[in-house]
C-alpha positions in Angstrom: -20.6 12.4 -1.1 -21.6 15.8 -2.3 -19.5 19.0 -1.9 -21.4 19.8 1.3 -20.3 16.5 2.9 -17.9 15.6 5.7 -15.9 12.4 5.8 -14.2 11.5 9.1 -13.3 8.7 11.5 -16.8 8.4 12.9 -16.3 9.4 16.6 -18.7 11.6 18.4 -16.2 12.9 20.9 -13.6 15.7 20.4 -13.3 18.2 17.6 -14.2 15.9 14.8 -17.5 14.9 16.5 -18.4 18.6 17.0 -17.7 19.3 13.3 -19.7 16.3 12.2 -22.7 17.5 14.3 -22.3 21.0 12.9 -22.3 19.7 9.3 -25.5 17.8 10.1 -27.1 20.8 11.7 -26.3 22.9 8.6 -28.0 20.3 6.4 -24.9 18.7 5.1 -24.1 15.0 4.9 -21.7 13.1 7.1 -19.9 9.9 6.3 -18.3 8.3 9.4 -15.9 5.3 9.1 -15.3 3.3 12.3 -13.3 0.2 12.9 -14.6 -2.9 14.6 -14.6 -2.9 17.5 -15.4 0.8 17.7 -12.8 2.5 19.9 -13.6 6.0 18.7 -16.3 6.8 21.3 -19.2 5.8 19.1 -20.6 7.2 15.9 -21.8 10.7 15.3 -25.4 11.3 16.3 -27.5 11.0 13.2 -24.6 10.5 10.7 -25.9 10.3 7.2 -23.9 7.1 6.7 -21.7 5.1 9.1 -19.4 2.5 7.6 -18.0 -0.2 9.9 -14.8 -1.6 8.6 -12.5 -4.5 9.8 -9.4 -2.6 10.8 -7.8 0.8 11.0 -6.0 0.5 7.7 -9.4 -0.2 6.0 -10.7 2.9 7.8 -7.9 5.1 6.4 -8.3 3.7 2.9 -12.1 4.1 2.9 -11.9 7.7 4.1 -9.2 8.5 1.5 -11.4 7.0 -1.3 -14.3 9.2 -0.3 -12.4 12.5 0.4 -11.9 15.4 -2.0 -9.2 16.8 0.3 -7.6 16.1 3.7 -7.8 18.5 6.6 -5.9 17.8 9.8 -7.1 19.6 12.9 -5.4 19.4 16.3 -5.7 15.9 17.7 -3.8 13.1 19.3 -1.5 10.3 18.2 -4.2 8.9 15.9 -4.5 12.2 14.1 -0.7 12.3 13.7 -0.7 8.7 12.4 -3.4 9.4 9.8 -1.7 12.6 8.7 1.7 11.0 8.2 0.2 8.1 6.3 -1.7 10.4 3.9 1.4 12.5 3.4 3.3 9.3 2.5 0.5 8.2 0.1 0.9 11.6 -1.6 4.6 11.1 -1.9 4.0 7.7 -3.4 1.3 9.2 -5.7 -1.3 6.8 -4.2 -3.4 9.8 -3.2 -3.7 13.1 -5.2 -6.0 15.1 -3.0 -4.7 18.3 -1.4 -3.7 18.2 2.3 -4.4 21.0 4.7 -2.8 21.0 8.2 -4.4 23.5 10.6 -2.3 24.2 13.6 -4.4 26.7 15.6 -1.9 26.7 18.5 0.9 28.1 16.4 3.9 26.5 14.7 5.3 23.4 16.5 3.2 23.8 19.6 0.3 21.3 19.2 2.4 18.2 18.4 5.6 19.2 20.2 7.0 16.7 22.7 5.5 17.0 26.1 6.7 15.8 29.5 4.6 13.0 31.0 6.1 13.5 34.5 
């Protein structure tokens, strides 16, 4: 994937889908990696390449193999899971790419515990 490319989990909903569409509109390439069955809300419209993998672990591995760096944007529990896993891979030296965590809501606000009542 060239430097102008975006590698992500393949969904067309949420912030990642918006970014994937923006990359495509700007003439960049998009690699989406979705598990089977696709629970991510479907693939990005017009993704340059969409890989369908067997399981979530395969998805994380394939995204890591294709990525030059890792960027975490605000998301849900899946985002947190992927972020913690890649941090552990860095600690184990299984991944060497830089990791960027963008917390646009301010320190400890986005992933802080919330009441479900």
